[in-house]
N, C-alpha and C positions, 0 to 999 in steps of 0.2 A: 534515630527516630523510628518508632515502630510503625506498623502498617496502619493502625487506627489513626495515629497522629498525622501520618502522611495523607491519608484519605481526607481528614478534616482540613488539612492545609490546602489541598487541592479544591475541596468544596468551597473553602473560603475564597480562593481565587475566582471560581466560577461565580460565586455570589457577588464579588466585587465588580465583575463585568456588568451584571444587571444593575448594580448600584451606580456604576459609572455612567451607564446609559440613562438611568432615571434622573440623575442629578444634572444632566446636560439639558438645560431649558432651551426651548420647550420640547421635551422628549418624553412621550408617554410610551411605556414599554408593555407589550402584551407577550407573555411568556407561556410556551407549551411546557407545563411542569411535569414531564415524564421522561424516563429514559427510552421509552418506546417511540418509534417514529410517529409523527403527527399524521392522522388519517387525511387523505386527499381532500375529502369534503370539508373537514375542519380547517385545513390550510387555505382552501379557496375562500372560505367565509372570513377567516381571521385576517387575511392579507389585504382585504378591501380597504383602499384609501391609504395604505401604508406608504411612508416616505422611504423607509429602509427595511431590509430583510436580512436577518442573520440565520443562515441555514446550515445543515449538516449534509454529509454525503448521502444520507438516507432520504433526503428531501429532493424529489425530482422537480426542479424549477423549469417548467416548460411554458409554451405559449399560453396554455390555459391559465396557469398561475399568474403569469404576467398580465394577461387580460383582466383577471379578477382583481389584481392590485390596482390597475388603472394608471393614469398619467402621472400620479403623484410620486410613483416609485422612482427614486433617483440613484439608489445604491443597493447592491447585494453584497453581503460579506459571507463567505463560506468558511466553516471551521474545518478546512482541509487543504492539502496541497493539490489534490486532484480536482478536476472540474468537469468530468464527463457526465455528471448529473445535472448540468446546467445547459440550457439551450443558448449557446454562445451567440449564434447568428441573430436570434430574436433579441437578446440582451443588447447586442451592438446596435441593431436596427433602431431600438428605442432610446439609445443614448444613455443607457444605465451604466454607471460605473460598477466595477467588480473588484472586490478584494479577496485574497486568499492567504494561506499560511505556509509558504515554503520555508526552507532552511531550518526552522525551529524543530522540525521532526526528523531531520536528516540522521542525526546520531542514533536516535532511538530505533528508527527503521533499519538502519545498517546493522545495529547490534542484534536485533531480532532476526534479520536475514542470516547472519552468521550462525546464530544459535539454531535456527531451523536447518541450515545446511549440515551442521555437525550432528544434530539429532537424527536427521534423515540418513546421512552417510554412515554413521556409527550405530544405527538401528536402536536408538535409545528408547523410544516408546515400546518396541518389541521386548527389550530387556526388562523394562519396568513391569510389563504385563506378565512376563515369565516368572518374575519374582513373586508377583501377587497370586498367580494361579498354580504355583507349585511346580512349574516347569524347570526350575533351577535345580539340577541334581549334580552329578559328578562333572568335573571339568572335561570338556571335549575340545579337541584341537581346532575345529572349524565352526563351532557353535556360535551363532550371532556375530560372525565376522562381517565387517563392513569395509569401507574405503577411507583411506587417510589422505590428508592434504599434502603431506610432505612429498616433494618431488613431482607434484601433479601440475596439470595445465588447467587453469580456470578461465572460462569464457564469460564475459559480462556483456549482455545485450542492453546497451544504453548506459554509457559512462557519464551520466550527468552528476548532479550533486550527490544523490543517494548511491548511485553506482560507484562513484569514486570512493565514497566513504566505506562501502562494502569492500572494495579492492584493498584499500589501505589496511583494513582490519584482517584481511585474509593473508596478506603477504608474510607477516611474521610466523605463520604456520609452516613456512618452508615451501611455498608455492614456487615452482620452477619457471612457469611462463604464465603471463596474464594477457589474454587476448580480449579484444573488445570490438564491437561493431556498432554502427549507428549511421547517421546522415553524413557526418564529417569526422575527420581525425581531431582529437582533443589535445591541445598543447599540454594540459595538466597531466595527461597520461604518462608523461616522462617520470613523474614522481613514483610510479609503481612499475616502471619499465613496461608499460602497456604497449602491445602491438595492435595496430589498427588493421583488421582483416575483413574480408567479405564474410557475411554471416554463414555461408556454407562451409568455409574453412573453420570458422569458430566452432560450429556444432560438430564437425567431423573430427576435430583434433582435441577437443576439451574433455577432461575427465569430469568436471563440474560445470554446469551451465546455469548462470544466474540471470534471470530476467528482471531488469530494473528500468524499463523504458516507459514512456507515457503512453496512454491509450489514445490512438489516433486512427483515422480510417486506414492508414497504412499498416498499423501494428495490430489491428483487430484480427484475431484468429491467426496471427503470425506463426505461433507454435502449433503446427498441425502434423498430420501424418507424414507429409513429405519431409518435414524437418526432423521428426523423431526417427525416421528411417535412416537418416544420415549420421545419427549419433552412435557412439560406441555402446555395446551392450552392457558395459560397466559404468555408463554415464549416470550421474546424479543430476536431476533437473530441479531447479528451485525458482519459484515465482513469488515475488513480494511486491509486484507492481499493480496490475489490475487483472481480475479474473478473465475478462474478455479477450486478453492477449492470447489465451490458450484455448484450443479446441479440446474440451475435456473428454469428449468421446474418443478422439484420437489418442489422447494421453492415456486413457484407460486401456485402450488396445495395446499401446506400446508397453505399458507396465505389466499387464496380465500375460502378454506373450513373451516377455523377456527381451523385447527389443531394447529397452533401457533398464537400468538396475533399480532406480528408485526416484521418487519425486517428493518434494516438500512444497506445500502451498500455504500461503497466508491469505490468499485472495481466491475467490471462486466465483462462478456464475451458476445459479444466483447466490446471493448472500442473505440469510444463512443457507448453507447447503443442506438439502433435505437429508434426514438421518438414514434414509434408505438408498442414498445415492451409491452407485457401484464403486466409486473411488474409495468410499469409506469401508468397503469390505476387503480392500487390499492391504496386506501387511507392509508392502513396500511403498506405501503412500502416506505421508504425514500431512494432515490438514489442520491448520490453526484458524481461529475465528477472526481474522483480520485485526490483529493486535500489534501491527508494526510500530505504531506511535504510542502504544499504551504504557507509558510511564507517568507517574504522578506529575513530575515536573514538566514534562513535555505538554501534557494536556492542559495544564495551568497556563503555560506560556502561549499556547495556541489560542486559548480562550481570550486572553488579554489582547493579543494581536488582532483577533477577529473583531473585538469591540472597538479597537483603535481604528481599524479600517472602516468600520461602519460609521463611526463618528466623523472621520475625515470626509467621507462621502456626503453625510448629512449637512456638514458645515461648509462644504465646498472648498475644503483645504486639501493638503497632501494626505494621501493614504500611505501608511508604512509599506504595505505590499499590495500594490494595485496591478491587476492583470491587464496588459495592453491588448485591446481587442481590435 
């Protein structure tokens, strides 16, 4: 199937979501028909009196939006696995049910994370640029040398669904040790011979550090100057979780000073990252535009699940993926 056909198939899935909602009587659907985020003023106006709300990561659902919606609002469904854009305390206080889309994007995000790790470690963007700008000349022994996974130690911060899927995909590359940290040891870590260690041990002994934890008050700014200072100067740092887990000023300092070797980011703060941001001037930093779940099939499945969650909340029945508040 070519890209145009795949795109049409995915658009059909998205259209079926709207149709599914519209055909559920009595269900009147108001749709923001643009790929760009809905302006706050428009959201506040459109949400008035709504019984259900289907939102994206780019929609900040705070107390102001909930107040504008009023007492009719009984369910919110977000087209995402993350929910840091939602005022959870306010949602819980008002008795609003909340649906999200975990699991269905695990494989896509894990694949992207591995691709980002390899691209960063083996300096692929630099290589592409050298081919384009004429920098590729005679063979040189150390030109564009990077770091390989074979015989390495990989540390995963947060061995949940996505962290585990990343680890499973990395092991066939010949990884020698898999370290992980988090709140508790995970029984499923045995599948990848994972060693549960304190985070200081993980960052000091790992050749590759992959951040795959949720954004919480405890993890916000977790990856900071103190952490980077404990890493090997050959370490490659990868973040595909949430941008706010990383102190980007400290990361820039670690990369520009040679404290660590390289970094690959699929998430940043803010998003999109301004084109004049210092990180974008570094050759040893690869930044992607938050495309972890960006496969045609994954986005289609996410859309259908989000619609099913919304319908369950509207009808007072089970929601396929309801977040317990």
